[in-house]
N, C-alpha and C positions, 0 to 999 in steps of 0.2 A: 894586284888582285887575281889576274888571270894565271900568273905563275904559281900562286899558292893553291889554286883550284886544280891545276895540272899536277902538282906534286901530290896532293891528296888523292886524286884519281889514280895516279900511278901506284901509290902505296896500296890502295884498296884492290886494284887489279893484281898486284903481286901477291897479296894475302889470299885472294881467291884462287889464283893459279897454284900456289904452294899447297893450299889445303886440299885441292883435288888430286894432286900428284902424290901426296903422302899416303893415300889409302891403299892398302894391299889388296890385290885381286884375290877373290876366293871362288871356289867351285863347290856346288852341292852334290852330295852323294846319297843315294838310297842305301841304307844299311839294314840288312835282314839278319836277325839273330835267331837261329834255330836251337832250341834247348834239347838236351838228352831227356830220356824218359825216366827221370828221377821222381821219387815221391817226397812230399813235404810242402812247405810254404813256397811262395813265389820267390824268385831270385832277384836280388838287387845287383845291377850291373853298372859299372862306371866305365865310360869310354873316354880315354885320355890321349892327348898328344904328348909324346915323349921326345925330348930333344936328342941330338946325336950323342950327348954325354950320358944318356940314360935317365935324366931327371924329368920330372913332370913339368910341362909347359902350360897346358891348358886343358880344362874339362870340356869335352865335346858334347856329351850327352849322358844322362843318368836314367836307367830303368829303375823305377821305384820312387814314389813321390812322398813318402813319409820320412821326413828328416830325422826322426827319432832313431832310425836304424842305419843311417849313413856311416856311423862309426864302425859298423861291421865290415865295411870295405876298407880294411885297415890302412894299407899303404896309401890309397887315394885320399883317405880322410886326413892323414898326416899332412898332405899337400893342401887339400881343400880347406882344412881347418886353419892353415896359416894365411891363405890368400882371401878367404871368406868371400869368394865371388858369388854373385847372385845366380843361383842355378834354377830358379823357378821356371824360367823361360824355356829350358830344354830338359824337361823330365817327362817320363811316362810311367805307366803302371808297371808293377813287377811282372815277370814272365814265369809261369809255372812249368813243370816238367812236361816235355813233349810239345809245348807251344812254340810259336814263333811271333816275332814282333818286327815291324818295319818302321824305321825312323829316318829322318833326314839329318845328316850332319854336314857341317860346312868346314872346309879345310882351305887354308891359304895355299894358293898355287905355288908359292915359293918353297913350301915344305916338301913338295913332291920331288923325288930324286935328289934330296939334299941330306939324307941320313936320318930323317925323323921317322918315328914309328907311331903306330896306334896300338894302345893296350886296352884289352877288355878284361876287367876284374869282375869276379862274381862271388857272391856270398848268399847263403841260404840259412835262415834262422835255425839254430841248433844242429847245423851240419857244417860242412867245410867252407873254407874261403880259399879262392884261387887267385893269387896275385897276377899271374900271367895266364889266365884261362885261354886267351888268344892274344898274340902279339905278332905284328909283322911290320917290316920296313915299308914306308910309303914310297912306292915307285909308280911309274906310269902303268905298269902291268898289275900291281897288287890292288889298285883302286878299281879294278874291273874283274876281280877274282874271288874265289872261295878259299877260306882258310879254316882248317879243322881246329876244334877246341880241345882242351886237356882236362876239363872239369865238368861243370854243369852245362857249358855251351857245346853243342854238337859241332856247329860250324857257323861262320860269319861270312856273308857275301856282300861285297860292295859293288855298286853300279853307279856310273855317272847319272845324275838326275837330269 
């Protein structure tokens, strides 16, 4: 009887230890998006983690909480439409011309200095769509810096939280 209790206890201990060691460590970053002074509706912005091969890996945040318009962020929607991840937990309102928004995004530490990138896509109703409005490689330096945009986004600044 003692032997079987010992075996069960060891098995439970092993399960607990393995479950804690399997979790990746992450860091939180404040992400400020400053928009250009455009006129028109608020912009929808998708912030995505891009793997070293250039493919979408994960949605980090979405500015724009009306799912009806997500398809306007064309390339991101092709990925999001396939994985159908629940994005309600990390969305915010659209951002209009000249405005700025600050959100917190979480990035696995193993993705820094490993060839991964962050992509900011932007779309405005009845206007343009920019697949790579801002995109940069995740490095120890870039997660503490400012990157200029090429479309509706003037710049993005990341800061460790």
